[in-house]
C-alpha positions in Angstrom: 13.0 -34.9 13.8 14.4 -38.3 14.3 14.4 -40.9 11.2 16.1 -44.4 11.6 16.4 -47.3 9.5 18.5 -50.8 9.1 19.0 -51.6 5.6 20.9 -54.2 3.5 22.9 -53.7 0.5 23.3 -56.3 -1.5 26.4 -57.6 -1.4 29.5 -56.5 -3.4 32.7 -58.2 -5.2 36.3 -57.0 -3.5 36.8 -53.6 -3.8 35.0 -50.1 -4.1 31.7 -49.5 -5.2 29.2 -46.5 -5.0 25.9 -46.8 -2.9 24.5 -43.2 -3.2 22.1 -44.2 -4.8 20.8 -48.0 -3.3 20.7 -46.2 0.2 18.2 -43.2 -0.9 16.2 -46.1 -2.6 16.0 -47.6 0.5 15.6 -44.7 2.6 12.9 -42.4 0.9 12.0 -41.3 4.7 15.2 -38.4 4.4 12.8 -36.4 2.0 11.4 -35.7 4.8 14.2 -33.8 5.8 15.0 -29.8 4.9 18.1 -29.2 6.7 19.6 -31.7 8.9 22.4 -34.7 9.1 22.3 -37.9 7.7 24.8 -40.6 9.7 25.4 -44.2 7.7 27.0 -46.1 10.2 28.0 -50.3 8.9 27.8 -53.2 11.0 30.7 -55.1 9.6 34.2 -55.1 10.7 35.7 -56.2 6.8 34.1 -52.9 4.9 34.2 -49.9 5.6 32.8 -46.5 4.2 34.2 -43.4 2.4 33.5 -40.7 0.0 34.9 -39.6 -3.1 35.1 -39.3 -6.4 32.1 -41.0 -8.3 31.8 -40.3 -12.2 35.7 -41.2 -13.1 34.9 -45.9 -12.4 39.4 -45.1 -12.8 39.6 -43.6 -9.3 37.4 -47.0 -7.6 40.0 -49.3 -9.5 42.8 -46.9 -7.8 42.0 -47.5 -4.1 41.6 -50.7 -4.6 44.8 -51.9 -6.1 46.3 -49.1 -3.4 45.0 -50.9 -0.3 45.7 -54.3 -2.2 49.7 -53.3 -2.1 49.6 -51.2 1.3 48.3 -54.4 3.0 48.5 -57.5 1.5 46.5 -60.6 2.0 48.0 -63.3 3.9 51.0 -61.5 4.9 53.4 -63.3 7.4 53.0 -60.8 9.8 49.7 -61.5 10.4 48.6 -63.5 12.7 44.9 -63.1 12.8 43.7 -65.6 9.6 40.2 -67.1 10.8 38.7 -66.7 7.7 41.5 -67.0 5.0 44.1 -64.6 3.9 41.8 -61.9 3.3 40.3 -61.8 6.9 42.8 -59.6 9.1 44.2 -57.6 5.8 39.9 -56.7 5.7 40.1 -55.3 9.5 43.3 -53.5 8.7 41.6 -51.9 5.7 37.9 -51.1 7.6 40.0 -49.4 10.6 41.7 -47.2 8.4 39.0 -46.3 6.4 36.2 -46.3 9.2 32.6 -47.2 10.1 31.4 -44.4 9.5 30.3 -41.4 7.8 28.3 -37.9 8.7 27.0 -36.0 5.4 25.0 -33.0 5.4 21.5 -32.6 5.0 19.7 -30.2 2.4 15.9 -30.2 0.7 15.7 -34.1 1.8 18.9 -35.2 -0.5 22.8 -35.6 0.9 24.3 -32.3 0.2 27.5 -33.7 -1.2 29.8 -32.1 -4.2 29.6 -32.6 -7.7 32.2 -35.1 -7.7 31.4 -37.5 -4.7 29.7 -39.7 -3.5 29.0 -43.2 -1.1 31.6 -46.2 -1.2 30.9 -49.3 0.6 34.5 -50.1 0.5 34.3 -54.2 0.8 37.6 -55.5 2.3 36.8 -59.2 1.6 36.8 -61.5 -1.3 33.3 -62.7 -0.4 31.8 -60.4 2.2 28.2 -60.9 1.9 25.0 -58.4 1.5 25.7 -55.9 4.3 24.1 -54.0 7.0 23.7 -50.0 7.6 22.1 -48.1 10.2 20.9 -44.7 8.7 20.2 -42.1 10.5 18.7 -38.8 10.2 18.2 -35.5 12.8 16.6 -32.4 11.2 13.7 -30.4 10.8 
């Protein structure tokens, strides 16, 4: 069985946001998959996806703090600034973290670890809503 759906995540401020529940709410069809995989792809170049700690919010704050220091806005060595000083840094951060995830599915749900969740990594001050393509394959 193959299932595919395009969803929109609500707009969020710059930072690292748990979106596991929002994804599952918009993709109830995943409950049909007893065993398989879920591929999640973000259709943007200034936001990314990752999996990490889902319990302690300081982890998300530390992620943002690290990336702001590693790839600072308005760095003099960056040329691409078409949409402001956070434009090219957002593209770099998105490339470092990645645009897709593949998760195992068991019993109609992503088979994540106890302390794991899917993050939307919003790298722009004003990124807007984000579009994801969800593709599930299994039986």
